[in-house]
C-alpha positions in Angstrom: 22.4 6.9 9.0 22.6 4.6 5.8 24.8 4.3 2.9 21.8 4.8 1.1 21.3 8.4 2.6 24.5 9.6 1.9 24.2 8.5 -1.6 20.5 10.1 -2.4 21.0 12.8 -0.2 18.5 11.7 2.6 15.4 12.3 0.4 12.3 10.3 1.6 11.0 10.3 -2.2 13.2 8.0 -4.8 14.3 10.5 -7.8 16.6 10.7 -10.9 17.8 14.5 -10.0 21.2 13.1 -9.4 23.9 10.1 -10.0 23.2 9.1 -6.4 19.5 9.1 -6.4 19.6 7.4 -10.1 22.0 4.8 -8.5 19.9 4.2 -5.1 16.5 3.9 -7.7 18.5 1.4 -9.8 19.4 -0.8 -6.6 16.0 -0.5 -5.4 14.2 -1.7 -8.2 16.5 -4.7 -8.6 15.7 -5.6 -4.5 11.9 -5.5 -5.6 12.5 -7.1 -9.0 14.2 -10.3 -7.8 12.1 -11.8 -6.3 10.1 -14.7 -8.9 6.7 -13.1 -8.6 7.4 -9.3 -8.6 6.5 -7.8 -11.4 7.5 -4.0 -11.5 7.5 -1.5 -14.4 10.9 -0.6 -15.7 9.8 3.1 -15.0 9.0 2.8 -11.5 11.3 4.5 -8.8 11.7 2.0 -5.5 13.7 2.9 -2.8 16.1 0.3 -1.5 15.3 1.0 2.0 11.7 0.0 0.5 11.0 -4.3 1.9 9.4 -5.5 -1.0 8.7 -9.1 -0.9 5.8 -11.0 -2.5 5.9 -14.2 0.2 3.4 -16.6 -1.1 1.4 -14.2 -3.8 2.7 -11.9 -6.0 3.4 -8.4 -6.4 2.6 -6.1 -9.4 3.5 -2.6 -9.9 2.6 -0.4 -12.7 4.5 2.2 -14.5 5.7 5.2 -12.8 5.0 4.4 -9.9 7.0 5.6 -6.5 7.6 3.6 -3.1 9.6 5.8 -0.4 11.7 4.3 2.1 10.6 2.3 5.5 7.8 0.8 3.2 6.5 -2.8 3.8 4.9 -3.9 0.6 4.5 -7.8 1.1 2.2 -10.5 0.1 -0.7 -10.5 -2.8 -0.7 -7.1 -4.1 -1.2 -5.3 -7.0 -0.5 -1.5 -7.5 -1.5 0.7 -10.6 0.3 3.4 -12.7 1.2 6.5 -11.3 0.7 6.1 -7.6 2.9 7.1 -5.1 3.6 5.2 -1.4 5.1 7.3 1.0 7.6 6.9 3.9 6.9 4.3 6.3 3.1 2.9 5.3 2.4 -0.8 5.8 0.6 -3.0 2.6 0.2 -6.4 3.4 -1.7 -8.6 1.0 -2.2 -12.6 2.0 -3.1 -15.5 -0.2 -1.5 -17.2 -3.3 -1.0 -16.3 -6.8 -4.0 -18.4 -7.0 -5.9 -17.2 -3.8 -7.1 -14.2 -3.8 -8.9 -13.7 -1.3 -6.8 -11.4 1.1 -5.5 -9.4 -2.1 -4.8 -5.5 -2.1 -5.9 -4.2 -5.6 -4.7 -0.1 -5.3 -5.9 1.3 -8.6 -4.1 4.3 -10.8 -2.9 7.6 -9.9 -3.7 6.7 -6.1 -1.6 9.2 -3.5 -0.7 6.7 -0.2 0.9 9.0 2.2 3.2 8.3 5.6 2.1 5.7 8.0 -0.8 4.4 6.5 -1.7 0.8 7.4 -3.8 -1.6 4.9 -3.0 -5.1 5.9 -5.9 -7.7 4.6 -6.1 -10.0 7.2 -7.5 -10.3 10.9 -6.2 -12.8 13.4 -9.1 -15.3 14.6 -10.0 -14.9 18.1 -13.5 -16.8 18.9 -12.0 -19.7 20.7 -11.3 -18.2 24.3 -9.5 -21.6 25.4 -7.3 -21.7 22.6 -4.5 -18.8 22.1 -5.1 -16.5 19.5 -1.5 -17.6 17.4 -3.2 -20.8 17.1 -6.4 -19.6 15.6 -4.9 -18.5 12.2 -5.5 -15.1 10.0 -9.4 -14.8 8.3 -8.3 -12.9 4.8 -10.7 -10.4 3.1 -9.5 -8.4 0.0 -8.6 -4.7 0.2 -9.6 -2.9 -3.0 -8.3 1.3 -3.3 -10.2 2.4 -6.9 -8.6 5.1 -8.8 -7.2 8.5 -8.3 -7.5 8.2 -4.4 -6.2 10.0 -1.7 -5.3 8.2 1.3 -3.9 10.7 3.9 -1.0 10.4 7.0 -1.5 7.2 9.2 -4.9 5.9 7.7 -5.8 2.4 8.8 -7.4 0.6 6.3 -9.0 -3.0 7.8 -10.0 -6.2 6.0 -12.7 -6.4 3.2 -12.8 -2.8 2.9 -13.6 -1.0 -0.7 -12.6 2.7 -1.3 -14.6 3.9 -4.2 -13.4 6.1 -7.0 -12.2 9.8 -6.4 -12.2 9.5 -2.9 -10.5 11.4 -0.2 -9.8 9.8 3.5 -8.8 12.2 5.9 -5.4 11.8 8.1 -5.6 9.5 11.4 -9.1 7.8 9.9 -9.5 4.1 10.6 -11.8 2.6 7.4 -13.9 -0.4 8.5 -16.3 -0.5 6.1 -16.9 0.7 2.0 -16.6 4.2 1.2 -18.3 5.3 -2.0 -16.8 7.2 -5.1 -15.6 10.4 -4.8 -16.2 10.8 -0.7 -14.5 12.9 1.7 -14.0 10.5 4.4 -12.8 11.0 8.3 -13.0 9.6 12.1 -13.0 6.8 13.9 -14.3 4.9 12.9 -14.5 6.7 9.3 -17.3 8.4 8.1 -18.4 10.3 4.7 -18.6 14.0 5.7 -18.9 15.1 1.8 -18.7 14.3 -1.2 -16.4 16.0 -3.9 -19.2 15.7 -6.7 -23.3 16.1 -6.3 -25.3 12.9 -6.0 -26.9 11.5 -8.7 
């Protein structure tokens, strides 16, 4: 049991309901903001048990967004306003602040449930006589547009765009673009329904 578990009452999402939770949020915000290329809005609620680091890239988190305990938020990532990232999700962007080839862009009002995996790179493995660790990583950006719900244990692969207003069902693996206002499920994820009528 960590010190923060005692202080914040073991809530999974950070909040301001008690002095202990307020103190935990303040420290979480400081930890996330201490990196020179991190731009975290002061209204964000950040768990001190999240791991937020821009590496060689830059991290931006918009106003009133929330990051839960155990979240790994690393590399080149932009998170919009009023988003929530639930416990133990992994979101890893690549590239640098000048190289956006592996950037993850998350829009406004996006819900990301627990244990989601969103990684904007894949190991190269074309050369069978060369160990995979020697072949490097191929970057490809990921875009999640506004008002999307990513359910628990979803895996979003590099190079994918998820359109505005879409819902991705729990446990799905998204390997190709999802049109706006779609409901997609499965491995690989397929659109099974639309939230609005086709134009």
